[in-house]
C-alpha positions as a LaTeX table, in Angstrom:
\begin{tabular}{lrrr}
\hline
Residue & $x$ (\AA) & $y$ (\AA) & $z$ (\AA) \\
\hline
Met1 & $-115.82$ & $-31.68$ & 14.89 \\
Ile2 & $-113.81$ & $-34.80$ & 15.24 \\
Ala3 & $-115.83$ & $-36.64$ & 12.35 \\
Asn4 & $-117.59$ & $-36.14$ & 9.25 \\
Tyr5 & $-119.28$ & $-38.87$ & 7.40 \\
His6 & $-120.70$ & $-36.82$ & 4.50 \\
Thr7 & $-117.64$ & $-36.56$ & 1.96 \\
His8 & $-118.00$ & $-36.72$ & $-1.91$ \\
Thr9 & $-115.65$ & $-37.26$ & $-4.79$ \\
His10 & $-115.49$ & $-35.97$ & $-8.26$ \\
Arg11 & $-117.48$ & $-39.10$ & $-9.34$ \\
Cys12 & $-120.69$ & $-37.53$ & $-8.47$ \\
Asn13 & $-120.21$ & $-34.88$ & $-11.38$ \\
His14 & $-120.59$ & $-31.87$ & $-9.10$ \\
Ala15 & $-117.66$ & $-32.18$ & $-6.53$ \\
Leu16 & $-114.42$ & $-30.89$ & $-7.15$ \\
Gly17 & $-110.89$ & $-32.10$ & $-6.07$ \\
Arg18 & $-108.88$ & $-35.13$ & $-5.52$ \\
Glu19 & $-109.32$ & $-37.19$ & $-2.57$ \\
Glu20 & $-106.05$ & $-36.58$ & $-1.01$ \\
Glu21 & $-106.93$ & $-32.80$ & $-1.05$ \\
Tyr22 & $-109.86$ & $-33.61$ & 1.01 \\
Ile23 & $-107.89$ & $-35.69$ & 3.54 \\
Glu24 & $-105.21$ & $-33.02$ & 3.93 \\
Glu25 & $-107.86$ & $-30.51$ & 4.52 \\
Ala26 & $-109.48$ & $-32.89$ & 7.18 \\
Leu27 & $-106.09$ & $-33.51$ & 8.99 \\
Lys28 & $-105.68$ & $-29.54$ & 9.19 \\
Ala29 & $-109.12$ & $-29.44$ & 10.66 \\
Gly30 & $-108.12$ & $-31.84$ & 13.23 \\
Leu31 & $-110.78$ & $-34.47$ & 12.33 \\
Lys32 & $-110.21$ & $-38.09$ & 13.52 \\
Ile33 & $-112.65$ & $-39.66$ & 11.15 \\
Leu34 & $-113.46$ & $-38.56$ & 7.39 \\
Gly35 & $-116.26$ & $-40.97$ & 5.85 \\
Trp36 & $-116.51$ & $-41.06$ & 2.22 \\
Ala37 & $-120.43$ & $-40.89$ & 1.34 \\
Asp38 & $-120.55$ & $-40.03$ & $-2.64$ \\
His39 & $-123.77$ & $-40.57$ & $-4.24$ \\
Thr40 & $-124.71$ & $-44.12$ & $-4.72$ \\
Pro41 & $-125.09$ & $-45.73$ & $-8.23$ \\
Tyr42 & $-128.57$ & $-46.92$ & $-8.70$ \\
Leu43 & $-129.52$ & $-49.73$ & $-10.79$ \\
Phe44 & $-132.39$ & $-47.98$ & $-12.86$ \\
Pro45 & $-134.34$ & $-49.81$ & $-15.79$ \\
Gly46 & $-134.26$ & $-49.03$ & $-19.40$ \\
Gly47 & $-130.87$ & $-47.16$ & $-19.10$ \\
Tyr48 & $-131.92$ & $-44.15$ & $-17.02$ \\
Tyr49 & $-129.15$ & $-42.55$ & $-15.45$ \\
Ser50 & $-128.86$ & $-39.85$ & $-12.87$ \\
His51 & $-126.42$ & $-37.17$ & $-13.87$ \\
Phe52 & $-125.55$ & $-36.41$ & $-10.21$ \\
Arg53 & $-124.34$ & $-39.87$ & $-9.03$ \\
Met54 & $-121.38$ & $-42.30$ & $-10.02$ \\
Arg55 & $-122.49$ & $-44.97$ & $-12.42$ \\
Pro56 & $-122.24$ & $-48.69$ & $-11.13$ \\
Val57 & $-119.31$ & $-49.35$ & $-13.12$ \\
Gln58 & $-117.35$ & $-46.74$ & $-11.23$ \\
Leu59 & $-118.21$ & $-48.23$ & $-7.86$ \\
Pro60 & $-115.10$ & $-50.61$ & $-7.86$ \\
Gly61 & $-112.96$ & $-47.60$ & $-8.49$ \\
Tyr62 & $-114.37$ & $-45.59$ & $-5.77$ \\
Val63 & $-113.76$ & $-48.59$ & $-3.18$ \\
Lys64 & $-110.40$ & $-49.20$ & $-4.38$ \\
Thr65 & $-109.23$ & $-45.59$ & $-4.22$ \\
Ile66 & $-110.67$ & $-45.18$ & $-0.72$ \\
Gln67 & $-109.09$ & $-48.47$ & 0.54 \\
Glu68 & $-105.56$ & $-47.54$ & $-0.93$ \\
Leu69 & $-105.76$ & $-44.05$ & 0.80 \\
Arg70 & $-106.84$ & $-45.67$ & 4.06 \\
Glu71 & $-103.55$ & $-47.59$ & 3.94 \\
Lys72 & $-101.38$ & $-44.42$ & 3.13 \\
Tyr73 & $-102.93$ & $-42.45$ & 5.84 \\
Ala74 & $-103.36$ & $-45.24$ & 8.30 \\
Gly75 & $-102.66$ & $-44.14$ & 12.02 \\
Lys76 & $-103.56$ & $-40.40$ & 11.06 \\
Ile77 & $-107.03$ & $-40.62$ & 10.27 \\
Glu78 & $-109.96$ & $-43.24$ & 9.85 \\
Met79 & $-111.78$ & $-43.24$ & 6.63 \\
Pro80 & $-115.01$ & $-45.50$ & 6.40 \\
Ile81 & $-116.58$ & $-46.24$ & 2.95 \\
Gly82 & $-120.16$ & $-45.10$ & 2.76 \\
Leu83 & $-122.61$ & $-43.98$ & 0.19 \\
Glu84 & $-125.15$ & $-41.38$ & 0.07 \\
Thr85 & $-128.44$ & $-43.36$ & $-0.85$ \\
Glu86 & $-131.88$ & $-42.41$ & $-1.63$ \\
Tyr87 & $-134.92$ & $-44.83$ & $-0.64$ \\
Tyr88 & $-136.52$ & $-45.75$ & $-3.92$ \\
Pro89 & $-139.03$ & $-48.61$ & $-2.77$ \\
Lys90 & $-139.17$ & $-50.21$ & $-6.28$ \\
His91 & $-135.28$ & $-50.61$ & $-6.76$ \\
Phe92 & $-133.88$ & $-50.08$ & $-3.06$ \\
Pro93 & $-133.54$ & $-54.28$ & $-2.83$ \\
Asp94 & $-131.67$ & $-54.51$ & $-5.94$ \\
Leu95 & $-129.59$ & $-52.01$ & $-5.03$ \\
Ile96 & $-128.64$ & $-53.52$ & $-1.63$ \\
Ala97 & $-128.29$ & $-56.78$ & $-3.26$ \\
Phe98 & $-125.55$ & $-55.01$ & $-5.73$ \\
Leu99 & $-123.85$ & $-52.89$ & $-2.75$ \\
Arg100 & $-123.60$ & $-56.07$ & $-0.75$ \\
Asp101 & $-120.47$ & $-57.24$ & $-3.11$ \\
Phe102 & $-118.46$ & $-54.33$ & $-1.82$ \\
Pro103 & $-117.13$ & $-53.55$ & 1.33 \\
Ile104 & $-119.39$ & $-50.64$ & 2.11 \\
Asp105 & $-118.98$ & $-49.87$ & 5.60 \\
Tyr106 & $-122.37$ & $-47.64$ & 5.97 \\
Leu107 & $-125.20$ & $-45.64$ & 4.04 \\
Ile108 & $-126.59$ & $-42.27$ & 4.80 \\
Leu109 & $-130.15$ & $-41.55$ & 3.61 \\
Gly110 & $-130.26$ & $-38.51$ & 1.46 \\
Gln111 & $-133.77$ & $-38.41$ & 0.02 \\
His112 & $-133.15$ & $-36.20$ & $-2.96$ \\
Phe113 & $-136.22$ & $-37.17$ & $-4.88$ \\
Ile114 & $-139.46$ & $-39.01$ & $-3.78$ \\
Gly115 & $-141.17$ & $-41.87$ & $-5.64$ \\
Asn116 & $-138.36$ & $-43.54$ & $-7.64$ \\
Glu117 & $-136.68$ & $-40.42$ & $-9.08$ \\
Tyr118 & $-137.58$ & $-40.55$ & $-12.61$ \\
Asp119 & $-141.47$ & $-40.46$ & $-11.79$ \\
Ala120 & $-141.52$ & $-37.87$ & $-9.05$ \\
Pro121 & $-139.86$ & $-34.17$ & $-8.15$ \\
Tyr122 & $-136.81$ & $-33.24$ & $-6.58$ \\
Ser123 & $-137.47$ & $-32.94$ & $-2.86$ \\
Gly124 & $-135.67$ & $-29.44$ & $-2.45$ \\
Leu125 & $-137.90$ & $-27.75$ & $-5.08$ \\
Val126 & $-140.38$ & $-25.19$ & $-3.52$ \\
Thr127 & $-143.90$ & $-26.38$ & $-3.40$ \\
Asp128 & $-147.20$ & $-26.07$ & $-1.76$ \\
Asp129 & $-148.03$ & $-29.31$ & $-2.91$ \\
Lys130 & $-149.23$ & $-31.34$ & 0.49 \\
Asp131 & $-148.98$ & $-34.77$ & $-1.15$ \\
Val132 & $-145.46$ & $-34.02$ & $-1.95$ \\
Val133 & $-144.64$ & $-33.30$ & 1.81 \\
Arg134 & $-146.61$ & $-36.44$ & 2.72 \\
Gln135 & $-144.91$ & $-38.77$ & 0.31 \\
Tyr136 & $-141.44$ & $-37.22$ & 1.50 \\
Cys137 & $-142.16$ & $-38.02$ & 5.02 \\
Arg138 & $-143.58$ & $-41.47$ & 4.35 \\
Gln139 & $-140.50$ & $-42.48$ & 2.07 \\
Ser140 & $-138.02$ & $-41.49$ & 4.48 \\
Met141 & $-139.90$ & $-43.08$ & 7.43 \\
Glu142 & $-139.87$ & $-46.59$ & 5.39 \\
Ala143 & $-136.31$ & $-46.13$ & 4.79 \\
Met144 & $-135.39$ & $-45.49$ & 8.27 \\
Asn145 & $-137.12$ & $-48.58$ & 9.39 \\
Thr146 & $-135.12$ & $-50.82$ & 7.16 \\
Gly147 & $-132.37$ & $-50.49$ & 9.79 \\
Leu148 & $-129.64$ & $-50.06$ & 7.06 \\
Phe149 & $-128.97$ & $-46.07$ & 7.41 \\
Thr150 & $-126.52$ & $-44.72$ & 9.79 \\
Tyr151 & $-128.13$ & $-41.46$ & 9.80 \\
Phe152 & $-130.62$ & $-39.10$ & 7.65 \\
Ala153 & $-128.76$ & $-36.28$ & 5.70 \\
His154 & $-130.37$ & $-32.97$ & 5.32 \\
Pro155 & $-133.49$ & $-34.37$ & 6.47 \\
Asp156 & $-135.20$ & $-30.85$ & 6.27 \\
Leu157 & $-134.59$ & $-30.90$ & 2.53 \\
Ile158 & $-138.23$ & $-30.77$ & 1.67 \\
His159 & $-138.99$ & $-27.20$ & 0.65 \\
Tyr160 & $-142.67$ & $-26.42$ & 1.54 \\
Ala161 & $-143.98$ & $-22.87$ & 1.16 \\
Gly162 & $-147.46$ & $-23.55$ & 2.17 \\
Asp163 & $-149.29$ & $-23.63$ & 5.49 \\
Trp164 & $-146.65$ & $-24.10$ & 8.37 \\
Lys165 & $-149.30$ & $-25.76$ & 10.73 \\
Phe166 & $-149.44$ & $-28.31$ & 7.97 \\
Tyr167 & $-145.74$ & $-28.69$ & 7.58 \\
Met168 & $-145.12$ & $-29.20$ & 11.47 \\
Asp169 & $-148.06$ & $-31.63$ & 11.74 \\
Thr170 & $-146.76$ & $-33.72$ & 8.96 \\
Val171 & $-142.88$ & $-33.61$ & 9.60 \\
Arg172 & $-143.10$ & $-34.11$ & 13.26 \\
Pro173 & $-144.13$ & $-37.81$ & 12.75 \\
Met174 & $-140.90$ & $-38.18$ & 10.68 \\
Cys175 & $-138.64$ & $-36.78$ & 13.65 \\
Ala176 & $-140.36$ & $-39.13$ & 16.00 \\
Glu177 & $-139.61$ & $-42.08$ & 13.77 \\
Ala178 & $-136.20$ & $-40.96$ & 13.67 \\
Lys179 & $-136.06$ & $-41.07$ & 17.35 \\
Lys180 & $-137.72$ & $-44.34$ & 17.51 \\
Cys181 & $-135.50$ & $-46.05$ & 15.06 \\
Gly182 & $-132.20$ & $-44.45$ & 16.80 \\
Ile183 & $-131.15$ & $-42.35$ & 13.62 \\
Pro184 & $-129.36$ & $-39.09$ & 14.14 \\
Leu185 & $-130.43$ & $-36.23$ & 11.90 \\
Glu186 & $-127.81$ & $-34.15$ & 10.12 \\
Ile187 & $-127.42$ & $-30.49$ & 10.25 \\
Asn188 & $-126.29$ & $-29.99$ & 6.88 \\
Leu189 & $-123.24$ & $-27.42$ & 6.72 \\
Leu190 & $-123.56$ & $-27.23$ & 2.89 \\
Gly191 & $-126.93$ & $-25.50$ & 3.61 \\
Val192 & $-125.18$ & $-23.25$ & 6.04 \\
Arg193 & $-122.27$ & $-22.24$ & 3.77 \\
Glu194 & $-124.35$ & $-21.62$ & 0.80 \\
Gly195 & $-127.51$ & $-19.92$ & 2.82 \\
Arg196 & $-129.68$ & $-22.40$ & 1.25 \\
His197 & $-133.50$ & $-23.05$ & 2.46 \\
Tyr198 & $-132.14$ & $-25.60$ & 4.99 \\
Pro199 & $-131.08$ & $-25.86$ & 8.00 \\
Asn200 & $-134.92$ & $-25.12$ & 8.57 \\
Arg201 & $-135.78$ & $-23.80$ & 11.95 \\
Phe202 & $-139.12$ & $-24.99$ & 12.28 \\
Phe203 & $-137.77$ & $-28.37$ & 11.65 \\
Trp204 & $-135.08$ & $-28.49$ & 14.19 \\
Glu205 & $-137.57$ & $-26.78$ & 16.88 \\
Met206 & $-139.66$ & $-30.12$ & 16.20 \\
Ala207 & $-136.57$ & $-32.48$ & 16.32 \\
Ala208 & $-135.49$ & $-30.95$ & 19.62 \\
Glu209 & $-139.10$ & $-31.58$ & 20.69 \\
Glu210 & $-138.90$ & $-35.13$ & 19.79 \\
Gly211 & $-135.60$ & $-35.79$ & 21.50 \\
Cys212 & $-133.57$ & $-36.33$ & 18.34 \\
Asp213 & $-129.92$ & $-36.88$ & 18.08 \\
Val214 & $-128.27$ & $-34.80$ & 15.55 \\
Ile215 & $-124.91$ & $-34.80$ & 14.16 \\
Leu216 & $-123.05$ & $-32.24$ & 11.71 \\
Gly217 & $-122.16$ & $-33.16$ & 8.19 \\
Cys218 & $-120.24$ & $-31.17$ & 5.86 \\
Asp219 & $-121.59$ & $-32.61$ & 2.72 \\
Ala220 & $-118.25$ & $-31.70$ & 1.34 \\
His221 & $-118.10$ & $-31.15$ & $-2.42$ \\
Ser222 & $-114.72$ & $-29.47$ & $-2.22$ \\
Pro223 & $-111.66$ & $-30.02$ & $-0.04$ \\
Gln224 & $-112.31$ & $-26.63$ & 1.55 \\
Ala225 & $-115.55$ & $-27.74$ & 2.91 \\
Val226 & $-114.29$ & $-30.21$ & 5.46 \\
Asn227 & $-112.13$ & $-27.32$ & 6.98 \\
Asp228 & $-114.98$ & $-24.53$ & 7.27 \\
Pro229 & $-114.95$ & $-23.35$ & 11.03 \\
Arg230 & $-117.64$ & $-20.71$ & 10.35 \\
Ala231 & $-119.98$ & $-23.32$ & 9.18 \\
Glu232 & $-119.34$ & $-25.58$ & 11.91 \\
Arg233 & $-119.76$ & $-22.80$ & 14.37 \\
Glu234 & $-123.32$ & $-21.73$ & 12.76 \\
Gly235 & $-124.23$ & $-25.36$ & 12.93 \\
Leu236 & $-123.28$ & $-25.71$ & 16.53 \\
Val237 & $-125.09$ & $-22.31$ & 17.36 \\
Leu238 & $-128.46$ & $-23.78$ & 15.88 \\
Ala239 & $-128.03$ & $-26.77$ & 17.88 \\
Lys240 & $-127.25$ & $-25.01$ & 21.36 \\
Glu241 & $-130.53$ & $-22.68$ & 20.47 \\
Phe242 & $-132.67$ & $-25.57$ & 20.53 \\
Asp243 & $-130.93$ & $-27.83$ & 22.91 \\
Leu244 & $-130.08$ & $-30.62$ & 20.60 \\
Asn245 & $-128.01$ & $-33.42$ & 21.56 \\
Val246 & $-125.06$ & $-33.16$ & 19.20 \\
Leu247 & $-123.18$ & $-36.43$ & 18.68 \\
Glu248 & $-119.42$ & $-36.33$ & 17.89 \\
Thr249 & $-119.47$ & $-39.70$ & 15.96 \\
Ala250 & $-122.20$ & $-42.01$ & 14.53 \\
Val251 & $-122.32$ & $-45.65$ & 15.22 \\
Leu252 & $-122.11$ & $-47.07$ & 11.65 \\
Arg253 & $-124.87$ & $-49.62$ & 10.55 \\
Ser254 & $-123.82$ & $-52.44$ & 8.42 \\
Ile255 & $-125.50$ & $-53.44$ & 5.22 \\
His256 & $-124.05$ & $-56.90$ & 5.52 \\
Lys257 & $-126.61$ & $-58.68$ & 7.31 \\
\hline
\end{tabular}
């Protein structure tokens, strides 16, 4: 790997370490680009707050810290400022209006919940509910068609335990939509490291058949995660098995338009 665009900070409440520790590990790993994509703040009504993301008031500090580190490490590594963002249809327009006041370089799509989060389940919970899978795919396709996402993180997060023919028939159009929109799909190395239910081999077989581009993402919640040769190797083995086209870098899509 020469680039990772999926790096978190302590602001999400479930990542460890200081930003400079991530940078030093990235340099040891030979990365040329370390993209920061902590969990976006979201503007929810009624004081609702997600425990796994920074609060809106923390966004200026997030941006300022990375800008200062970008200057300190200039010439050694590129550090675009991004956010990992869900597409919640009721609140997404307000979120984008808020984010456009900041020098955010890119967004990656991480559809952790369906619906608007507070009114629907977590996407990674095991389920045999076909409507959950349908909504995950429908919402993700709507997100990709906004043109605001650089790539789709852990697109195989949905954890369906029912009929696999239904799964493949329902998820395949989502892969086709990613191809049509020119959005790479992420082989998530956190899933590799922790032996999670993703990467899902059925999903990646379909992604290959639809001609989707893919990119490796460390999904780093600790400094060591940006320098994990074993996880990278296993991710590449999966890509090679299905003859997936692995991109070394991503073309960042601006939200400032």
